[in-house]
KETI-849074 format. One record per atom (N, C-alpha, C): residue in one letter; atom name; x, y, z. Coordinates in nm, 4 decimals. Layout:
N
PT  resn  name         u         v         w
PT     a    CA         X         Y         Z
...
# end
This chain:
100
PT  resn  name         u         v         w
PT     m     N   11.1128    9.2888    3.8849
PT     m    CA   11.0761    9.4475    3.9056
PT     m     C   11.0117    9.4684    4.0207
PT     g     N   10.8930    9.4051    4.0519
PT     g    CA   10.7989    9.3880    4.1518
PT     g     C   10.7429    9.5509    4.1701
PT     l     N   10.6790    9.5646    4.2911
PT     l    CA   10.6355    9.6870    4.3329
PT     l     C   10.7336    9.7947    4.3429
PT     e     N   10.8598    9.7762    4.3766
PT     e    CA   10.9644    9.8679    4.3970
PT     e     C   10.9718    9.9385    4.2525
PT     g     N   10.9586    9.8640    4.1391
PT     g    CA   10.9878    9.9410    4.0116
PT     g     C   10.8561    9.9931    3.9796
PT     l     N   10.7362    9.9959    4.0329
PT     l    CA   10.6311   10.0781    3.9750
PT     l     C   10.6442   10.2121    3.9877
PT     s     N   10.6268   10.2817    3.8959
PT     s    CA   10.6377   10.4174    3.8856
PT     s     C   10.5116   10.4884    3.8598
PT     v     N   10.4626   10.5647    3.9672
PT     v    CA   10.3200   10.6376    3.9696
PT     v     C   10.3394   10.7325    3.8657
PT     e     N   10.4285   10.8036    3.8444
PT     e    CA   10.4595   10.8944    3.7493
PT     e     C   10.4477   10.8414    3.6186
PT     r     N   10.5162   10.7388    3.5892
PT     r    CA   10.4910   10.6740    3.4675
PT     r     C   10.3430   10.6291    3.4248
PT     i     N   10.2717   10.5729    3.5156
PT     i    CA   10.1394   10.5225    3.5135
PT     i     C   10.0539   10.6563    3.4807
PT     a     N   10.0679   10.7615    3.5636
PT     a    CA   10.0051   10.8975    3.5456
PT     a     C   10.0471   10.9537    3.4002
PT     r     N   10.1464   10.9442    3.3591
PT     r    CA   10.1803   10.9955    3.2260
PT     r     C   10.1043   10.9115    3.1230
PT     g     N   10.0935   10.7899    3.1300
PT     g    CA   10.0236   10.6939    3.0284
PT     g     C    9.8881   10.7178    3.0381
PT     a     N    9.8396   10.7634    3.1600
PT     a    CA    9.6889   10.7862    3.1641
PT     a     C    9.6685   10.9177    3.1327
PT     g     N    9.7578   11.0050    3.0959
PT     g    CA    9.7189   11.1521    3.0422
PT     g     C    9.6999   11.2382    3.1830
PT     l     N    9.7628   11.1988    3.2913
PT     l    CA    9.7289   11.2764    3.4232
PT     l     C    9.8396   11.3087    3.4837
PT     d     N    9.8391   11.4167    3.5789
PT     d    CA    9.9485   11.4580    3.6571
PT     d     C    9.9510   11.3389    3.7807
PT     k     N   10.0798   11.3173    3.8206
PT     k    CA   10.0857   11.2217    3.9282
PT     k     C   10.0166   11.2690    4.0498
PT     t     N   10.0017   11.3977    4.0721
PT     t    CA    9.9161   11.4555    4.1926
PT     t     C    9.7846   11.4212    4.1720
PT     s     N    9.7357   11.4066    4.0500
PT     s    CA    9.5913   11.3598    4.0469
PT     s     C    9.5697   11.2079    4.0862
PT     v     N    9.6728   11.1204    4.0548
PT     v    CA    9.6829   10.9856    4.0700
PT     v     C    9.6891   10.9749    4.2521
PT     y     N    9.7861   11.0461    4.2919
PT     y    CA    9.7927   11.0392    4.4574
PT     y     C    9.6819   11.0949    4.5308
PT     r     N    9.6105   11.1883    4.4719
PT     r    CA    9.4732   11.2218    4.5437
PT     r     C    9.3949   11.1167    4.5562
PT     r     N    9.3840   11.0109    4.4529
PT     r    CA    9.2758   10.9246    4.4702
PT     r     C    9.3245   10.8027    4.5301
PT     w     N    9.4602   10.7685    4.5051
PT     w    CA    9.5197   10.6354    4.5630
PT     w     C    9.6530   10.6979    4.6269
PT     p     N    9.6657   10.7082    4.7524
PT     p    CA    9.7766   10.7783    4.8281
PT     p     C    9.8984   10.6996    4.8181
PT     t     N    9.8953   10.5640    4.7925
PT     t    CA    9.9991   10.4868    4.8052
PT     t     C   10.0074   10.4114    4.6673
PT     r     N   10.1287   10.3604    4.6321
PT     r    CA   10.1286   10.2628    4.5267
PT     r     C   10.0683   10.1304    4.5476
PT     e     N   10.0507   10.0884    4.6724
PT     e    CA    9.9989    9.9599    4.6953
PT     e     C    9.8469    9.9816    4.6870
PT     a     N    9.7731   10.0936    4.7167
PT     a    CA    9.6450   10.1383    4.7025
PT     a     C    9.6107   10.1245    4.5489
PT     l     N    9.6959   10.1910    4.4774
PT     l    CA    9.6792   10.2044    4.3197
PT     l     C    9.6724   10.0649    4.2549
PT     v     N    9.7733    9.9851    4.2991
PT     v    CA    9.7668    9.8410    4.2493
PT     v     C    9.6493    9.7734    4.3036
PT     a     N    9.6079    9.7737    4.4251
PT     a    CA    9.5118    9.6970    4.4718
PT     a     C    9.3537    9.7272    4.3917
PT     a     N    9.3495    9.8595    4.3702
PT     a    CA    9.2313    9.9300    4.2856
PT     a     C    9.2416    9.8590    4.1569
PT     a     N    9.3649    9.8497    4.0877
PT     a    CA    9.3725    9.8123    3.9538
PT     a     C    9.3441    9.6634    3.9623
PT     l     N    9.3689    9.5847    4.0453
PT     l    CA    9.3447    9.4497    4.0540
PT     l     C    9.2014    9.4155    4.0836
PT     e     N    9.1387    9.5013    4.1564
PT     e    CA    8.9878    9.4996    4.2001
PT     e     C    8.9220    9.5263    4.0571
PT     g     N    8.9560    9.6281    3.9752
PT     g    CA    8.8999    9.6508    3.8631
PT     g     C    8.9084    9.5411    3.7529
PT     v     N    9.0121    9.4866    3.7689
PT     v    CA    9.0400    9.3577    3.6564
PT     v     C    8.9561    9.2406    3.6943
PT     l     N    8.9563    9.2250    3.8377
PT     l    CA    8.8718    9.1088    3.8901
PT     l     C    8.7243    9.1456    3.8582
PT     e     N    8.6696    9.2570    3.8745
PT     e    CA    8.5216    9.2838    3.8428
PT     e     C    8.5016    9.2683    3.6884
PT     a     N    8.5946    9.3146    3.6113
PT     a    CA    8.5715    9.2891    3.4627
PT     a     C    8.5575    9.1402    3.4413
PT     v     N    8.6513    9.0701    3.4920
PT     v    CA    8.6563    8.9205    3.4466
PT     v     C    8.5075    8.8649    3.5125
PT     a     N    8.4982    8.9023    3.6238
PT     a    CA    8.3546    8.8473    3.6744
PT     a     C    8.2487    8.8733    3.5885
PT     a     N    8.2397    9.0055    3.5388
PT     a    CA    8.1338    9.0455    3.4603
PT     a     C    8.1215    8.9975    3.3493
PT     r     N    8.2438    8.9679    3.2668
PT     r    CA    8.2426    8.8963    3.1352
PT     r     C    8.2209    8.7474    3.1454
PT     a     N    8.2625    8.7011    3.2642
PT     a    CA    8.2933    8.5635    3.2706
PT     a     C    8.1289    8.4908    3.3090
PT     g     N    8.0537    8.5842    3.3556
PT     g    CA    7.9117    8.5341    3.3908
PT     g     C    7.9296    8.5000    3.5365
PT     a     N    8.0039    8.5595    3.6283
PT     a    CA    7.9974    8.5225    3.7515
PT     a     C    8.0786    8.4043    3.8009
PT     g     N    8.1987    8.3871    3.7326
PT     g    CA    8.2869    8.2690    3.7714
PT     g     C    8.2688    8.1516    3.6863
PT     r     N    8.2194    8.1522    3.5611
PT     r    CA    8.2191    8.0304    3.4804
PT     r     C    8.3580    8.0121    3.4041
PT     v     N    8.4388    7.9550    3.4725
PT     v    CA    8.5728    7.9090    3.4087
PT     v     C    8.5876    7.7595    3.3958
PT     a     N    8.6872    7.7353    3.2962
PT     a    CA    8.7184    7.5598    3.2873
PT     a     C    8.7615    7.5178    3.4271
PT     p     N    8.7221    7.4055    3.4436
PT     p    CA    8.7778    7.3218    3.5474
PT     p     C    8.9415    7.3351    3.5447
PT     g     N    8.9739    7.3413    3.6769
PT     g    CA    9.1257    7.3318    3.6860
PT     g     C    9.1985    7.4690    3.6661
PT     v     N    9.1267    7.5725    3.6048
PT     v    CA    9.1705    7.7041    3.5904
PT     v     C    9.1681    7.7757    3.7342
PT     k     N    9.2965    7.8187    3.7782
PT     k    CA    9.3145    7.8683    3.9047
PT     k     C    9.2995    8.0353    3.8913
PT     p     N    9.2059    8.0912    3.9717
PT     p    CA    9.1936    8.2361    3.9584
PT     p     C    9.3135    8.3192    3.9539
PT     e     N    9.3916    8.2926    4.0611
PT     e    CA    9.5267    8.3588    4.0629
PT     e     C    9.5955    8.3460    3.9544
PT     r     N    9.6186    8.2419    3.8829
PT     r    CA    9.6942    8.2330    3.7546
PT     r     C    9.6318    8.3377    3.6357
PT     l     N    9.4877    8.3177    3.6307
PT     l    CA    9.4302    8.4043    3.5490
PT     l     C    9.4481    8.5539    3.5735
PT     l     N    9.4271    8.5854    3.7060
PT     l    CA    9.4523    8.7300    3.7352
PT     l     C    9.5949    8.7699    3.7015
PT     g     N    9.7079    8.6782    3.7309
PT     g    CA    9.8480    8.7131    3.7019
PT     g     C    9.8792    8.7379    3.5619
PT     a     N    9.8009    8.6694    3.4787
PT     a    CA    9.8193    8.6791    3.3447
PT     a     C    9.7612    8.8314    3.2983
PT     l     N    9.6320    8.8323    3.3461
PT     l    CA    9.5800    8.9738    3.3195
PT     l     C    9.6441    9.1014    3.3601
PT     v     N    9.7039    9.0916    3.4869
PT     v    CA    9.7766    9.1985    3.5409
PT     v     C    9.9105    9.2072    3.4750
PT     g     N    9.9762    9.0864    3.4291
PT     g    CA   10.1114    9.1000    3.3659
PT     g     C   10.0749    9.1678    3.2195
PT     a     N    9.9667    9.1533    3.1715
PT     a    CA    9.9464    9.2107    3.0425
PT     a     C    9.9358    9.3571    3.0682
PT     v     N    9.8447    9.3955    3.1576
PT     v    CA    9.8478    9.5479    3.1915
PT     v     C    9.9745    9.6015    3.2208
PT     i     N   10.0501    9.5503    3.2993
PT     i    CA   10.1938    9.6019    3.3320
PT     i     C   10.2750    9.6052    3.2112
PT     h     N   10.2693    9.5187    3.1370
PT     h    CA   10.3353    9.5201    2.9992
PT     h     C   10.2929    9.6387    2.8995
PT     r     N   10.1594    9.6574    2.9103
PT     r    CA   10.1141    9.7446    2.8241
PT     r     C   10.1608    9.8912    2.8756
PT     v     N   10.1425    9.9079    2.9970
PT     v    CA   10.1576   10.0589    3.0527
PT     v     C   10.3114   10.0831    3.0442
PT     m     N   10.3968    9.9944    3.1192
PT     m    CA   10.5373   10.0058    3.1386
PT     m     C   10.6406    9.9819    3.0445
PT     l     N   10.5926    9.8948    2.9758
PT     l    CA   10.6934    9.8625    2.8562
PT     l     C   10.6648    9.9216    2.7050
PT     e     N   10.5208    9.9072    2.6796
PT     e    CA   10.4854    9.9692    2.5509
PT     e     C   10.4461   10.1142    2.5638
PT     h     N   10.4474   10.1719    2.6785
PT     h    CA   10.4101   10.3056    2.7082
PT     h     C   10.2929   10.3457    2.6322
PT     e     N   10.1878   10.2643    2.6610
PT     e    CA   10.0445   10.2809    2.6056
PT     e     C    9.9576   10.2663    2.7237
PT     a     N    9.8293   10.3711    2.6996
PT     a    CA    9.7268   10.3591    2.8121
PT     a     C    9.6579   10.2148    2.7962
PT     a     N    9.6134   10.1651    2.9171
PT     a    CA    9.5301   10.0585    2.9136
PT     a     C    9.3703   10.1014    2.9449
PT     s     N    9.3311   10.1478    2.8256
PT     s    CA    9.1912   10.2052    2.8188
PT     s     C    9.0786   10.1083    2.8460
PT     p     N    8.9614   10.1419    2.8645
PT     p    CA    8.8571   10.0557    2.8963
PT     p     C    8.8496    9.9606    2.7704
PT     r     N    8.8618   10.0114    2.6493
PT     r    CA    8.8436    9.9390    2.5247
PT     r     C    8.9581    9.8113    2.4975
PT     w     N    9.0868    9.8660    2.5503
PT     w    CA    9.1771    9.7692    2.5461
PT     w     C    9.1558    9.6656    2.6459
PT     l     N    9.1171    9.7030    2.7945
PT     l    CA    9.0946    9.6001    2.8825
PT     l     C    8.9754    9.5172    2.8356
PT     a     N    8.8662    9.5714    2.7760
PT     a    CA    8.7709    9.4618    2.7489
PT     a     C    8.8254    9.3564    2.6496
PT     s     N    8.9031    9.4196    2.5379
PT     s    CA    8.9593    9.3034    2.4469
PT     s     C    9.0528    9.2148    2.5150
PT     l     N    9.1169    9.2556    2.6329
PT     l    CA    9.2021    9.1456    2.7048
PT     l     C    9.1258    9.0452    2.7566
PT     v     N    9.0075    9.1058    2.8346
PT     v    CA    8.9209    9.0156    2.8907
PT     v     C    8.8674    8.9121    2.7973
PT     d     N    8.8278    8.9699    2.6822
PT     d    CA    8.7674    8.8685    2.5650
PT     d     C    8.8714    8.7678    2.5377
PT     l     N    8.9987    8.8167    2.5094
PT     l    CA    9.1070    8.7271    2.4569
PT     l     C    9.1174    8.6026    2.5812
PT     t     N    9.1257    8.6442    2.7001
PT     t    CA    9.1357    8.5512    2.8135
PT     t     C    9.0320    8.4689    2.8206
PT     q     N    8.9021    8.5161    2.7967
PT     q    CA    8.7776    8.4253    2.8111
PT     q     C    8.7613    8.3496    2.7017
PT     y     N    8.8035    8.4074    2.5784
PT     y    CA    8.7489    8.3321    2.4631
PT     y     C    8.8753    8.2619    2.3843
PT     g     N    8.9913    8.3129    2.4049
PT     g    CA    9.1106    8.2681    2.3686
PT     g     C    9.1231    8.3151    2.2130
PT     a     N    9.2188    8.2786    2.1618
PT     a    CA    9.2559    8.3532    2.0051
PT     a     C    9.1980    8.2757    1.8990
PT     l     N    9.1139    8.1541    1.9354
PT     l    CA    9.0662    8.0748    1.8358
PT     l     C    8.9423    8.1559    1.7309
PT     p     N    8.9077    8.1273    1.6338
PT     p    CA    8.8049    8.1846    1.5640
PT     p     C    8.6817    8.1409    1.6274
PT     r     N    8.5816    8.2269    1.6005
PT     r    CA    8.4443    8.1868    1.6645
PT     r     C    8.3724    8.1396    1.5472
# end
């Protein structure tokens, strides 16, 4: 699907906004995606304690998993990627699904 299939209108609807509100802040789809990725990276860095990840974990693979989950949530499930949901995603990525 790629960037060509990204719908700002669908993202805006999922966030409860008009697409003009989205375009006012991010004038292109690329700018919107870049901002989303930056937000995910900041959340991961904050939760992971400035880069404490297991040896052999490639950051781009971790980021791909997170971004894929966000795209799935918004575009396929038609649900908002709320801050609470994003935090739970970061927790899942950081701590796994094993009981603590």
